[in-house]
MOPAC internal coordinates of N, CA, C and O (Angstrom, degrees):
PM7 1SCF
backbone

  N    0.0000 0     0.00 0     0.00 0    0    0    0
  C    1.5276 1     0.00 0     0.00 0    1    0    0
  C    1.5140 1   104.76 1     0.00 0    2    1    0
  O    1.2310 1   123.35 1   -44.82 1    3    2    1
  N    1.4155 1   111.19 1   135.18 1    3    2    1
  C    1.4059 1   120.74 1   171.54 1    5    3    2
  C    1.4789 1   114.84 1   -85.00 1    6    5    3
  O    1.2310 1   118.90 1    -8.99 1    7    6    5
  N    1.2946 1   119.71 1   171.01 1    7    6    5
  C    1.4792 1   120.44 1   171.45 1    9    7    6
  C    1.5477 1   110.67 1   -63.72 1   10    9    7
  O    1.2310 1   120.41 1   139.70 1   11   10    9
  N    1.2534 1   116.83 1   -40.30 1   11   10    9
  C    1.3972 1   117.14 1   179.93 1   13   11   10
  C    1.4536 1   109.85 1   -65.88 1   14   13   11
  O    1.2310 1   118.26 1   135.74 1   15   14   13
  N    1.3658 1   120.92 1   -44.26 1   15   14   13
  C    1.4801 1   122.55 1   174.41 1   17   15   14
  C    1.5306 1   111.88 1   -52.91 1   18   17   15
  O    1.2310 1   121.81 1   137.39 1   19   18   17
  N    1.3323 1   114.13 1   -42.61 1   19   18   17
  C    1.5155 1   118.73 1   176.36 1   21   19   18
  C    1.4978 1   112.09 1   -54.13 1   22   21   19
  O    1.2310 1   121.84 1   129.20 1   23   22   21
  N    1.3796 1   114.08 1   -50.80 1   23   22   21
  C    1.4660 1   118.10 1  -178.66 1   25   23   22
  C    1.5419 1   115.70 1   -66.17 1   26   25   23
  O    1.2310 1   123.11 1   147.67 1   27   26   25
  N    1.4058 1   111.65 1   -32.33 1   27   26   25
  C    1.4384 1   114.43 1   174.39 1   29   27   26
  C    1.5617 1   111.90 1   -65.64 1   30   29   27
  O    1.2310 1   121.44 1   137.68 1   31   30   29
  N    1.3338 1   114.84 1   -42.32 1   31   30   29
  C    1.4255 1   121.26 1  -179.76 1   33   31   30
  C    1.5172 1   114.66 1   -55.40 1   34   33   31
  O    1.2310 1   122.97 1   133.05 1   35   34   33
  N    1.3104 1   111.92 1   -46.95 1   35   34   33
  C    1.5246 1   118.52 1  -172.92 1   37   35   34
  C    1.5662 1   111.44 1   -86.01 1   38   37   35
  O    1.2310 1   119.53 1   177.79 1   39   38   37
  N    1.2976 1   118.50 1    -2.21 1   39   38   37
  C    1.4390 1   116.12 1  -172.60 1   41   39   38
  C    1.5433 1   114.68 1    74.30 1   42   41   39
  O    1.2310 1   123.30 1  -147.75 1   43   42   41
  N    1.3345 1   111.29 1    32.25 1   43   42   41
  C    1.4184 1   116.69 1  -179.34 1   45   43   42
  C    1.5297 1   114.04 1   -90.82 1   46   45   43
  O    1.2310 1   120.58 1     2.74 1   47   46   45
  N    1.3260 1   116.50 1  -177.26 1   47   46   45
  C    1.4546 1   118.72 1  -179.45 1   49   47   46
  C    1.6195 1   109.17 1  -118.33 1   50   49   47
  O    1.2310 1   121.44 1   -94.25 1   51   50   49
  N    1.3116 1   114.85 1    85.75 1   51   50   49
  C    1.4537 1   122.24 1  -178.21 1   53   51   50
  C    1.5452 1   109.25 1   -58.73 1   54   53   51
  O    1.2310 1   119.43 1   138.95 1   55   54   53
  N    1.2841 1   118.68 1   -41.05 1   55   54   53
  C    1.4644 1   123.00 1  -179.36 1   57   55   54
  C    1.5087 1   112.53 1   -55.71 1   58   57   55
  O    1.2310 1   121.69 1   136.64 1   59   58   57
  N    1.3270 1   114.37 1   -43.36 1   59   58   57
  C    1.4874 1   121.61 1  -179.74 1   61   59   58
  C    1.5538 1   110.48 1   -69.72 1   62   61   59
  O    1.2310 1   120.22 1   135.15 1   63   62   61
  N    1.2766 1   117.19 1   -44.85 1   63   62   61
  C    1.4070 1   121.18 1  -173.89 1   65   63   62
  C    1.5413 1   109.79 1   -72.04 1   66   65   63
  O    1.2310 1   119.52 1   140.80 1   67   66   65
  N    1.3134 1   118.52 1   -39.20 1   67   66   65
  C    1.5045 1   117.11 1   179.07 1   69   67   66
  C    1.4562 1   109.29 1   -75.88 1   70   69   67
  O    1.2310 1   116.47 1   153.43 1   71   70   69
  N    1.2700 1   124.31 1   -26.57 1   71   70   69
  C    1.4950 1   126.90 1   171.45 1   73   71   70
  C    1.5354 1   110.65 1   -61.41 1   74   73   71
  O    1.2310 1   121.10 1   138.48 1   75   74   73
  N    1.3566 1   115.50 1   -41.52 1   75   74   73
  C    1.5424 1   121.88 1   177.53 1   77   75   74
  C    1.4616 1   112.05 1   -73.36 1   78   77   75
  O    1.2310 1   119.29 1   132.36 1   79   78   77
  N    1.3607 1   118.95 1   -47.64 1   79   78   77
  C    1.4637 1   122.36 1  -165.77 1   81   79   78
  C    1.5311 1   111.65 1   -99.45 1   82   81   79
  O    1.2310 1   119.89 1   158.10 1   83   82   81
  N    1.3286 1   117.81 1   -21.90 1   83   82   81
  C    1.4502 1   121.59 1   172.32 1   85   83   82
  C    1.5276 1   116.50 1    84.59 1   86   85   83
  O    1.2310 1   120.22 1   142.94 1   87   86   85
  N    1.2965 1   117.19 1   -37.06 1   87   86   85
  C    1.5243 1   121.33 1  -175.19 1   89   87   86
  C    1.4967 1   109.67 1  -136.05 1   90   89   87
  O    1.2310 1   119.43 1   -29.15 1   91   90   89
  N    1.3490 1   118.70 1   150.85 1   91   90   89
  C    1.4122 1   125.62 1   172.52 1   93   91   90
  C    1.5469 1   108.54 1   -62.06 1   94   93   91
  O    1.2310 1   120.16 1   141.67 1   95   94   93
  N    1.2683 1   117.30 1   -38.33 1   95   94   93
  C    1.4851 1   119.03 1  -176.50 1   97   95   94
  C    1.5821 1   109.92 1   -62.83 1   98   97   95
  O    1.2310 1   120.07 1   138.21 1   99   98   97
  N    1.2733 1   117.48 1   -41.79 1   99   98   97
  C    1.4708 1   122.04 1  -179.06 1  101   99   98
  C    1.4589 1   107.12 1   -72.77 1  102  101   99
  O    1.2310 1   115.98 1   144.26 1  103  102  101
  N    1.3039 1   125.25 1   -35.74 1  103  102  101
  C    1.3824 1   126.93 1   170.38 1  105  103  102
  C    1.5243 1   113.68 1   -56.83 1  106  105  103
  O    1.2310 1   120.86 1   131.10 1  107  106  105
  N    1.3118 1   115.96 1   -48.90 1  107  106  105
  C    1.4122 1   118.24 1   174.35 1  109  107  106
  C    1.4536 1   118.63 1   -60.08 1  110  109  107
  O    1.2310 1   120.51 1   144.44 1  111  110  109
  N    1.3027 1   116.62 1   -35.56 1  111  110  109
  C    1.4404 1   119.89 1   173.08 1  113  111  110
  C    1.4514 1   112.01 1   -57.63 1  114  113  111
  O    1.2310 1   119.53 1   136.72 1  115  114  113
  N    1.3768 1   118.50 1   -43.28 1  115  114  113
  C    1.4093 1   121.76 1  -178.59 1  117  115  114
  C    1.5726 1   111.32 1   -77.96 1  118  117  115
  O    1.2310 1   119.30 1   154.04 1  119  118  117
  N    1.3299 1   118.95 1   -25.96 1  119  118  117
  C    1.4539 1   120.03 1   172.66 1  121  119  118
  C    1.4307 1   111.95 1   -67.59 1  122  121  119
  O    1.2310 1   120.06 1   144.74 1  123  122  121
  N    1.3707 1   117.48 1   -35.26 1  123  122  121
  C    1.5000 1   119.72 1   176.16 1  125  123  122
  C    1.4678 1   111.15 1   -70.08 1  126  125  123
  O    1.2310 1   119.22 1   146.98 1  127  126  125
  N    1.3476 1   119.10 1   -33.02 1  127  126  125
  C    1.4380 1   122.13 1   173.00 1  129  127  126
  C    1.5413 1   113.53 1   -64.59 1  130  129  127
  O    1.2310 1   122.61 1   140.42 1  131  130  129
  N    1.3205 1   112.61 1   -39.58 1  131  130  129
  C    1.4963 1   119.39 1   178.50 1  133  131  130
  C    1.5463 1   111.07 1   -58.67 1  134  133  131
  O    1.2310 1   120.55 1   146.05 1  135  134  133
  N    1.3066 1   116.56 1   -33.95 1  135  134  133
  C    1.4130 1   120.53 1   179.80 1  137  135  134
  C    1.5906 1   112.29 1   -65.71 1  138  137  135
  O    1.2310 1   120.86 1   159.52 1  139  138  137
  N    1.2618 1   115.96 1   -20.48 1  139  138  137
  C    1.4646 1   122.08 1   177.32 1  141  139  138
  C    1.5733 1   114.44 1   -83.64 1  142  141  139
  O    1.2310 1   122.03 1   161.61 1  143  142  141
  N    1.3472 1   113.72 1   -18.39 1  143  142  141
  C    1.4922 1   119.62 1  -177.50 1  145  143  142
  C    1.5306 1   111.75 1   -63.99 1  146  145  143
  O    1.2310 1   121.84 1   -45.98 1  147  146  145
  N    1.3240 1   114.08 1   134.02 1  147  146  145
  C    1.4476 1   116.73 1  -173.93 1  149  147  146
  C    1.6030 1   111.89 1  -106.07 1  150  149  147
  O    1.2310 1   120.54 1  -172.57 1  151  150  149
  N    1.3747 1   116.58 1     7.43 1  151  150  149
  C    1.4360 1   115.81 1  -171.61 1  153  151  150
  C    1.5032 1   110.75 1   -66.81 1  154  153  151
  O    1.2310 1   117.85 1   151.14 1  155  154  153
  N    1.3015 1   121.70 1   -28.86 1  155  154  153
  C    1.4441 1   122.03 1   177.07 1  157  155  154
  C    1.5283 1   112.90 1   -62.63 1  158  157  155
  O    1.2310 1   122.13 1   130.27 1  159  158  157
  N    1.3492 1   113.52 1   -49.73 1  159  158  157
  C    1.5181 1   118.08 1   176.99 1  161  159  158
  C    1.4638 1   112.93 1   -61.58 1  162  161  159
  O    1.2310 1   122.74 1   144.77 1  163  162  161
  N    1.3904 1   112.35 1   -35.23 1  163  162  161
  C    1.4695 1   112.32 1   178.42 1  165  163  162
  C    1.5715 1   114.15 1   -69.42 1  166  165  163
  O    1.2310 1   122.44 1   146.73 1  167  166  165
  N    1.3242 1   112.93 1   -33.27 1  167  166  165
  C    1.4838 1   119.75 1   175.76 1  169  167  166
  C    1.5624 1   109.65 1   -61.98 1  170  169  167
  O    1.2310 1   121.89 1   131.11 1  171  170  169
  N    1.3284 1   113.99 1   -48.89 1  171  170  169
  C    1.5070 1   115.92 1  -178.46 1  173  171  170
  C    1.4728 1   112.03 1   -64.83 1  174  173  171
  O    1.2310 1   119.75 1   142.57 1  175  174  173
  N    1.2583 1   118.08 1   -37.43 1  175  174  173
  C    1.5744 1   119.07 1   175.05 1  177  175  174
  C    1.4622 1   112.05 1   -62.75 1  178  177  175
  O    1.2310 1   120.53 1   130.91 1  179  178  177
  N    1.4032 1   116.58 1   -49.09 1  179  178  177
  C    1.4461 1   118.45 1  -176.56 1  181  179  178
  C    1.4640 1   110.61 1   -65.60 1  182  181  179
  O    1.2310 1   120.03 1   138.05 1  183  182  181
  N    1.3611 1   117.55 1   -41.95 1  183  182  181
  C    1.4842 1   118.08 1   177.28 1  185  183  182
  C    1.5846 1   111.94 1   -57.51 1  186  185  183
  O    1.2310 1   120.59 1   134.83 1  187  186  185
  N    1.3345 1   116.48 1   -45.17 1  187  186  185
  C    1.3888 1   117.26 1  -178.56 1  189  187  186
  C    1.4675 1   115.31 1   -67.02 1  190  189  187
  O    1.2310 1   120.29 1   157.07 1  191  190  189
  N    1.3194 1   117.05 1   -22.93 1  191  190  189
  C    1.5112 1   123.15 1   177.35 1  193  191  190
  C    1.6074 1   108.53 1   -97.01 1  194  193  191
  O    1.2310 1   119.81 1  -178.01 1  195  194  193
  N    1.3354 1   117.96 1     1.99 1  195  194  193
  C    1.4387 1   122.03 1   178.82 1  197  195  194
  C    1.5378 1   113.28 1    54.33 1  198  197  195
  O    1.2310 1   122.57 1  -136.28 1  199  198  197
  N    1.3919 1   112.67 1    43.72 1  199  198  197
  C    1.4687 1   121.42 1   177.56 1  201  199  198
  C    1.5279 1   104.84 1  -102.23 1  202  201  199
  O    1.2310 1   122.27 1   -87.09 1  203  202  201
  N    1.3316 1   113.26 1    92.91 1  203  202  201
  C    1.4947 1   120.06 1  -170.36 1  205  203  202
  C    1.5243 1   111.91 1   -65.79 1  206  205  203
  O    1.2310 1   118.84 1   141.79 1  207  206  205
  N    1.3602 1   119.81 1   -38.21 1  207  206  205
  C    1.4963 1   117.48 1   176.44 1  209  207  206
  C    1.5063 1   116.13 1   -70.89 1  210  209  207
  O    1.2310 1   121.50 1   143.96 1  211  210  209
  N    1.3344 1   114.73 1   -36.04 1  211  210  209
  C    1.3625 1   115.71 1   175.09 1  213  211  210
  C    1.5181 1   112.82 1   -68.55 1  214  213  211
  O    1.2310 1   119.19 1   141.14 1  215  214  213
  N    1.3126 1   119.16 1   -38.86 1  215  214  213
  C    1.4066 1   123.84 1   176.65 1  217  215  214
  C    1.4751 1   110.20 1   -64.96 1  218  217  215
  O    1.2310 1   119.21 1   142.25 1  219  218  217
  N    1.3124 1   119.11 1   -37.75 1  219  218  217
  C    1.4727 1   118.37 1  -179.48 1  221  219  218
  C    1.5725 1   109.23 1   -65.91 1  222  221  219
  O    1.2310 1   119.82 1   135.62 1  223  222  221
  N    1.2988 1   117.95 1   -44.38 1  223  222  221
  C    1.4332 1   124.07 1  -177.95 1  225  223  222
  C    1.5651 1   107.84 1   -58.31 1  226  225  223
  O    1.2310 1   120.98 1   132.81 1  227  226  225
  N    1.3596 1   115.74 1   -47.19 1  227  226  225
  C    1.4431 1   120.88 1  -178.02 1  229  227  226
  C    1.5287 1   111.92 1   -66.94 1  230  229  227
  O    1.2310 1   120.18 1   138.93 1  231  230  229
  N    1.3063 1   117.27 1   -41.07 1  231  230  229
  C    1.4989 1   121.93 1   178.20 1  233  231  230
  C    1.5335 1   109.07 1   -66.14 1  234  233  231
  O    1.2310 1   119.62 1   135.78 1  235  234  233
  N    1.3184 1   118.33 1   -44.22 1  235  234  233
  C    1.4257 1   122.55 1   175.30 1  237  235  234
  C    1.4710 1   116.37 1   -57.01 1  238  237  235
  O    1.2310 1   121.34 1   141.33 1  239  238  237
  N    1.3654 1   115.05 1   -38.67 1  239  238  237
  C    1.4624 1   122.32 1   177.89 1  241  239  238
  C    1.5616 1   109.51 1   -70.17 1  242  241  239
  O    1.2310 1   121.82 1   133.39 1  243  242  241
  N    1.2887 1   114.11 1   -46.61 1  243  242  241
  C    1.4984 1   118.46 1   179.02 1  245  243  242
  C    1.6169 1   109.40 1   -61.27 1  246  245  243
  O    1.2310 1   121.42 1   137.69 1  247  246  245
  N    1.2559 1   114.88 1   -42.31 1  247  246  245
  C    1.5161 1   120.77 1   177.84 1  249  247  246
  C    1.5629 1   110.29 1   -55.58 1  250  249  247
  O    1.2310 1   121.36 1   135.74 1  251  250  249
  N    1.2859 1   115.01 1   -44.26 1  251  250  249
  C    1.4607 1   119.44 1   178.20 1  253  251  250
  C    1.4841 1   112.90 1   -69.64 1  254  253  251
  O    1.2310 1   119.48 1   135.53 1  255  254  253
  N    1.2610 1   118.59 1   -44.47 1  255  254  253
  C    1.5015 1   123.30 1  -179.45 1  257  255  254
  C    1.5446 1   107.58 1   -61.32 1  258  257  255
  O    1.2310 1   119.46 1   125.59 1  259  258  257
  N    1.3256 1   118.63 1   -54.41 1  259  258  257
  C    1.4494 1   120.49 1  -170.62 1  261  259  258
  C    1.5227 1   109.24 1   -73.70 1  262  261  259
  O    1.2310 1   118.11 1   153.57 1  263  262  261
  N    1.3499 1   121.21 1   -26.43 1  263  262  261
  C    1.4140 1   122.76 1   176.57 1  265  263  262
  C    1.5910 1   109.38 1   -70.00 1  266  265  263
  O    1.2310 1   121.42 1   140.05 1  267  266  265
  N    1.3180 1   114.89 1   -39.95 1  267  266  265
  C    1.4233 1   116.45 1   177.42 1  269  267  266
  C    1.5599 1   113.96 1   -66.53 1  270  269  267
  O    1.2310 1   122.44 1   151.17 1  271  270  269
  N    1.3312 1   112.94 1   -28.83 1  271  270  269
  C    1.5020 1   117.10 1   175.66 1  273  271  270
  C    1.4961 1   114.85 1   -86.21 1  274  273  271
  O    1.2310 1   121.73 1  -176.77 1  275  274  273
  N    1.3536 1   114.29 1     3.23 1  275  274  273
  C    1.4646 1   117.97 1  -179.87 1  277  275  274
  C    1.5253 1   116.06 1    60.97 1  278  277  275
  O    1.2310 1   119.82 1  -145.31 1  279  278  277
  N    1.2357 1   117.95 1    34.69 1  279  278  277
  C    1.5131 1   125.31 1   174.18 1  281  279  278
  C    1.4873 1   104.79 1   -87.55 1  282  281  279
  O    1.2310 1   119.23 1  -102.26 1  283  282  281
  N    1.3508 1   119.07 1    77.74 1  283  282  281
  C    1.4652 1   123.97 1  -171.60 1  285  283  282
  C    1.4833 1   113.62 1   -52.82 1  286  285  283
  O    1.2310 1   118.50 1   127.98 1  287  286  285
  N    1.2767 1   120.47 1   -52.02 1  287  286  285
  C    1.4798 1   122.80 1  -171.73 1  289  287  286
  C    1.5494 1   108.44 1   -65.01 1  290  289  287
  O    1.2310 1   120.04 1   134.01 1  291  290  289
  N    1.3092 1   117.52 1   -45.99 1  291  290  289
  C    1.5103 1   120.52 1  -179.66 1  293  291  290
  C    1.4726 1   107.63 1   -69.65 1  294  293  291
  O    1.2310 1   118.07 1   143.49 1  295  294  293
  N    1.3207 1   121.27 1   -36.51 1  295  294  293
  C    1.4614 1   126.12 1   176.17 1  297  295  294
  C    1.5771 1   108.82 1   -55.69 1  298  297  295
  O    1.2310 1   120.20 1   129.45 1  299  298  297
  N    1.3002 1   117.22 1   -50.55 1  299  298  297
  C    1.4680 1   122.75 1  -178.57 1  301  299  298
  C    1.5329 1   110.65 1   -59.16 1  302  301  299
  O    1.2310 1   120.78 1   135.80 1  303  302  301
  N    1.3221 1   116.12 1   -44.20 1  303  302  301
  C    1.3821 1   121.58 1   179.46 1  305  303  302
  C    1.5317 1   113.15 1   -63.11 1  306  305  303
  O    1.2310 1   122.74 1   139.74 1  307  306  305
  N    1.3765 1   112.36 1   -40.26 1  307  306  305
  C    1.4243 1   121.35 1  -179.12 1  309  307  306
  C    1.5471 1   112.15 1   -67.24 1  310  309  307
  O    1.2310 1   122.54 1   143.39 1  311  310  309
  N    1.3713 1   112.75 1   -36.61 1  311  310  309
  C    1.5143 1   116.60 1   178.66 1  313  311  310
  C    1.5314 1   108.10 1   -68.22 1  314  313  311
  O    1.2310 1   119.85 1   138.23 1  315  314  313
  N    1.2680 1   117.89 1   -41.77 1  315  314  313
  C    1.4398 1   118.88 1   179.90 1  317  315  314
  C    1.5429 1   115.89 1   -59.86 1  318  317  315
  O    1.2310 1   121.93 1   133.23 1  319  318  317
  N    1.3551 1   113.90 1   -46.77 1  319  318  317
  C    1.5234 1   118.29 1   178.70 1  321  319  318
  C    1.4647 1   110.64 1   -70.85 1  322  321  319
  O    1.2310 1   118.88 1   147.94 1  323  322  321
  N    1.3151 1   119.75 1   -32.06 1  323  322  321
  C    1.4464 1   122.54 1   177.71 1  325  323  322
  C    1.4894 1   108.65 1   -61.55 1  326  325  323
  O    1.2310 1   120.11 1   132.10 1  327  326  325
  N    1.3247 1   117.39 1   -47.90 1  327  326  325
  C    1.4260 1   122.38 1  -174.26 1  329  327  326
  C    1.6288 1   109.71 1   -64.05 1  330  329  327
  O    1.2310 1   121.98 1   136.90 1  331  330  329
  N    1.3230 1   113.82 1   -43.10 1  331  330  329
  C    1.4839 1   115.34 1   177.43 1  333  331  330
  C    1.5406 1   110.12 1   -64.04 1  334  333  331
  O    1.2310 1   120.39 1   138.01 1  335  334  333
  N    1.3114 1   116.87 1   -41.99 1  335  334  333
  C    1.4865 1   114.91 1   176.28 1  337  335  334
  C    1.5162 1   117.20 1   -66.74 1  338  337  335
  O    1.2310 1   122.68 1   144.85 1  339  338  337
  N    1.2774 1   112.46 1   -35.15 1  339  338  337
  C    1.5743 1   120.64 1   173.93 1  341  339  338
  C    1.5442 1   106.87 1   -53.75 1  342  341  339
  O    1.2310 1   118.28 1   139.97 1  343  342  341
  N    1.3147 1   120.88 1   -40.03 1  343  342  341
  C    1.4317 1   125.34 1   176.49 1  345  343  342
  C    1.4763 1   114.16 1   -84.69 1  346  345  343
  O    1.2310 1   120.08 1  -171.08 1  347  346  345
  N    1.3086 1   117.45 1     8.92 1  347  346  345
  C    1.4270 1   123.99 1  -177.36 1  349  347  346
  C    1.5167 1   114.17 1    54.36 1  350  349  347
  O    1.2310 1   119.65 1  -145.29 1  351  350  349
  N    1.2377 1   118.27 1    34.71 1  351  350  349
  C    1.5603 1   128.37 1  -177.40 1  353  351  350
  C    1.4768 1   107.08 1   -98.92 1  354  353  351
  O    1.2310 1   121.73 1  -104.96 1  355  354  353
  N    1.3817 1   114.30 1    75.04 1  355  354  353
  C    1.4844 1   118.65 1  -179.17 1  357  355  354
  C    1.5216 1   109.89 1   -60.92 1  358  357  355
  O    1.2310 1   118.60 1   147.88 1  359  358  357
  N    1.3396 1   120.28 1   -32.12 1  359  358  357
  C    1.5424 1   120.26 1  -176.15 1  361  359  358
  C    1.4696 1   106.63 1   -67.05 1  362  361  359
  O    1.2310 1   117.43 1   132.77 1  363  362  361
  N    1.2901 1   122.49 1   -47.23 1  363  362  361
  C    1.4421 1   122.23 1   176.86 1  365  363  362
  C    1.5726 1   113.15 1   -63.73 1  366  365  363
  O    1.2310 1   121.82 1   140.34 1  367  366  365
  N    1.3262 1   114.11 1   -39.66 1  367  366  365
  C    1.5149 1   117.08 1   176.74 1  369  367  366
  C    1.5279 1   110.92 1   -58.14 1  370  369  367
  O    1.2310 1   120.84 1   138.90 1  371  370  369
  N    1.3357 1   116.00 1   -41.10 1  371  370  369
  C    1.4583 1   118.75 1  -178.26 1  373  371  370
  C    1.5242 1   110.28 1   -64.55 1  374  373  371
  O    1.2310 1   120.86 1   147.25 1  375  374  373
  N    1.3301 1   115.95 1   -32.75 1  375  374  373
  C    1.4321 1   117.27 1  -177.94 1  377  375  374
  C    1.5870 1   110.02 1   -78.96 1  378  377  375
  O    1.2310 1   120.01 1   157.70 1  379  378  377
  N    1.3661 1   117.58 1   -22.30 1  379  378  377
  C    1.4288 1   121.62 1   176.87 1  381  379  378
  C    1.5275 1   114.04 1   -86.89 1  382  381  379
  O    1.2310 1   120.00 1   160.69 1  383  382  381
  N    1.3486 1   117.60 1   -19.31 1  383  382  381
  C    1.4537 1   119.86 1  -177.07 1  385  383  382
  C    1.5277 1   113.36 1   -60.51 1  386  385  383
  O    1.2310 1   117.06 1   139.84 1  387  386  385
  N    1.2743 1   123.19 1   -40.16 1  387  386  385
  C    1.5179 1   121.18 1  -177.35 1  389  387  386
  C    1.6108 1   111.12 1   -58.49 1  390  389  387
  O    1.2310 1   120.17 1   151.43 1  391  390  389
  N    1.3575 1   117.28 1   -28.57 1  391  390  389
  C    1.4220 1   119.42 1   178.69 1  393  391  390
  C    1.5762 1   109.85 1   -73.62 1  394  393  391
  O    1.2310 1   122.77 1   140.78 1  395  394  393
  N    1.3447 1   112.30 1   -39.22 1  395  394  393
  C    1.4905 1   116.84 1   177.35 1  397  395  394
  C    1.5410 1   108.95 1   -62.71 1  398  397  395
  O    1.2310 1   119.71 1   137.33 1  399  398  397
  N    1.3002 1   118.17 1   -42.67 1  399  398  397
  C    1.4959 1   120.76 1  -175.84 1  401  399  398
  C    1.4639 1   106.34 1   -69.11 1  402  401  399
  O    1.2310 1   118.08 1   140.77 1  403  402  401
  N    1.3436 1   121.25 1   -39.23 1  403  402  401
  C    1.4626 1   120.55 1  -179.50 1  405  403  402
  C    1.4973 1   112.19 1   -67.29 1  406  405  403
  O    1.2310 1   119.45 1   136.47 1  407  406  405
  N    1.2629 1   118.66 1   -43.53 1  407  406  405
  C    1.4380 1   122.04 1   175.51 1  409  407  406
  C    1.5556 1   116.31 1   -66.20 1  410  409  407
  O    1.2310 1   121.82 1   140.97 1  411  410  409
  N    1.3857 1   114.11 1   -39.03 1  411  410  409
  C    1.3970 1   117.10 1   172.63 1  413  411  410
  C    1.5502 1   112.84 1   -59.70 1  414  413  411
  O    1.2310 1   122.05 1   133.46 1  415  414  413
  N    1.2681 1   113.69 1   -46.54 1  415  414  413
  C    1.5151 1   117.05 1   179.15 1  417  415  414
  C    1.3965 1   113.28 1   -61.86 1  418  417  415
  O    1.2310 1   118.95 1   142.09 1  419  418  417
  N    1.3586 1   119.61 1   -37.91 1  419  418  417
  C    1.5089 1   121.89 1   175.72 1  421  419  418
  C    1.5255 1   111.40 1   -57.96 1  422  421  419
  O    1.2310 1   122.05 1   132.92 1  423  422  421
  N    1.3414 1   113.67 1   -47.08 1  423  422  421
  C    1.4564 1   117.62 1   177.31 1  425  423  422
  C    1.5010 1   112.55 1   -67.09 1  426  425  423
  O    1.2310 1   118.31 1   138.40 1  427  426  425
  N    1.2514 1   120.83 1   -41.60 1  427  426  425
  C    1.4470 1   123.62 1  -179.54 1  429  427  426
  C    1.6122 1   112.11 1   -64.44 1  430  429  427
  O    1.2310 1   121.09 1   141.09 1  431  430  429
  N    1.3483 1   115.53 1   -38.91 1  431  430  429
  C    1.4403 1   119.31 1  -176.39 1  433  431  430
  C    1.5577 1   105.03 1   -76.77 1  434  433  431
  O    1.2310 1   117.42 1   143.51 1  435  434  433
  N    1.3258 1   122.51 1   -36.49 1  435  434  433
  C    1.4231 1   120.04 1   172.61 1  437  435  434
  C    1.5087 1   117.22 1   -67.44 1  438  437  435
  O    1.2310 1   120.25 1   148.53 1  439  438  437
  N    1.3529 1   117.12 1   -31.47 1  439  438  437
  C    1.4129 1   118.62 1   176.34 1  441  439  438
  C    1.5653 1   108.98 1   -71.00 1  442  441  439
  O    1.2310 1   121.22 1   141.34 1  443  442  441
  N    1.3387 1   115.28 1   -38.66 1  443  442  441
  C    1.5018 1   115.00 1   177.36 1  445  443  442
  C    1.5014 1   111.73 1   -61.40 1  446  445  443
  O    1.2310 1   120.32 1   145.24 1  447  446  445
  N    1.2955 1   117.00 1   -34.76 1  447  446  445
  C    1.5037 1   118.11 1   175.90 1  449  447  446
  C    1.5830 1   114.56 1   -74.47 1  450  449  447
  O    1.2310 1   122.90 1   145.24 1  451  450  449
  N    1.3010 1   112.04 1   -34.76 1  451  450  449
  C    1.4516 1   116.40 1   178.68 1  453  451  450
  C    1.5386 1   110.95 1   -63.92 1  454  453  451
  O    1.2310 1   119.75 1   142.09 1  455  454  453
  N    1.3373 1   118.08 1   -37.91 1  455  454  453
  C    1.4526 1   124.46 1  -173.18 1  457  455  454
  C    1.5378 1   111.23 1  -100.21 1  458  457  455
  O    1.2310 1   120.13 1  -170.09 1  459  458  457
  N    1.2538 1   117.36 1     9.91 1  459  458  457
  C    1.5835 1   115.50 1  -179.33 1  461  459  458
  C    1.5442 1   112.84 1   -74.38 1  462  461  459
  O    1.2310 1   120.10 1   180.00 1  463  462  461

């Protein structure tokens, strides 16, 4: 799988990321760093404990990270849940969480394949 294939699979924006990072090698370096980010796990934990402020901070961090990596679909899902949590609307955030999980898993699975 190429880096472009990876972005195509996840509904990402390869044109934007290559314009920013210039080479696939640099993109891969940052993709590997992304795998170390804990904001997704923090979001899940805070949501399960109904800690809205902690969930908001985690969602906001995730939104920034995936936006910078041009993970378009996961970014959109992260924006939606971040805005619900910003309003302290845990009920709406819970309804939005499954899309975040789905898009995160899509990215994670594609990364596993890219780096196998």
